[in-house]
C-alpha angles and dihedrals in degrees: 000000000000122000110254133213090221109049097182092049091047090056090050093048094053091059096043118091112210105252119221087205115146126229113308114247120219093221089058090051093051090068092058126090128233097271093048091050092050091047090051090048094053090046091052092047091053090049091050091051090050092049091051090052089050088052092053093046092048102260129184118294092242089061091050092052090050092064091078093049092050093047091052089048091054089050091051092051090049091049095050091044091053092046090053092050092048093048091051091050092049093051092046092052093046090050090049090050091050091050093044095238133109120359117001102181126060113245113247095252091056096049122099109277104209110143130304091250093050092049090055097048119119117257120246090256092052091047094052096049116115131207115250091251093051091048092052091048092052091049093048096044109031123187109283120238116218126196113233115230112233 
């Protein structure tokens, strides 16, 4: 075999079989647990290293085009992994709040993002509140009901 600039990567590439695996779907990753996600991540990183070696050594064009797909796959695994961790944290904090122990408020980074304007909107209850004067007026002069002539 050729001498390689990256000896550790060369050893990894010899053991890797080029997968003909299609693009990884996020919904497929959501069904996996933490260990499976981490295993998939290390597998993808090894494949990326092998593809980069192939690029340096003048590999086939189909391998070069696969680099982008593998990088996007790594990003998807990272995203799903992070979402799972955040969901677990949210549920733990909400359980603690229900049981009155530990944290009771969600940290800012775990709260729903939305937009600044939406976060500052009044709640339905706040919107529907009436002043005392308006309340008295509505009680004294209720909406009139008219019979419709047929």
